[in-house]
N, C-alpha and C positions, 0 to 999 in steps of 0.2 A: 790373722783372722780377727782377733779381738780389736785391733786398731780400726779395721774396716767397719765393724759393728758400732764402735763408739762414734766414728765419723758419720755413719748413716743416722744414728740416733741424734746426733747434734744437728744435722741437716733437717731431720724430721721436726725437732723442737723449733728450729728457726722458721720453718714453713708454717707450723701451727701458730706460732706467735704472730707472724705476718698476717695470717688469715684473721686472727682475733683482732688485731689492730685495724685491719681493713674494714671489718664489719662494725667495729666500735666507732671508727671515724665516719662511716656511712650513717649510723644512727645519730651521731652528734650533728652531722651536716643536715639531716632531716629536721632535727629539733631547732637548729639555728634558722633554717629556712622558714619554719612555721612562725617563729618569733619575729623574724624580719617582715613577714606578711602582716602580722598584727601591728607592728610599728608603722608600716607603710599605710595601712588602712586608717590608723589614727591620724597620721600626717595629712592624708587626703581629706579627712573630715575637718581638721583644723583649717586647711587651705580653703575649703568650701565655706566654712564659717567666716573666715576673714574676708572673702570676696562678698559675702552677703552683708557684712558690716560696712564694707567700703561702699557698696551700692546704697545702703540706707543713709550713710553720711553724705553721699554725693547729691541726694535729692534735696 
């Protein structure tokens, strides 16, 4: 009977740790996506500025 309880407790710990890792990964993924959007917007602004400079130089 004791072996079954220890086994069930081990499975419970594994499930809890997997849930923690899942939600931690989800929050890190959200943070990385936000940072990626910031970098993307900065690159778009730089690209627009480069095109404006090229137009001014072409005149």
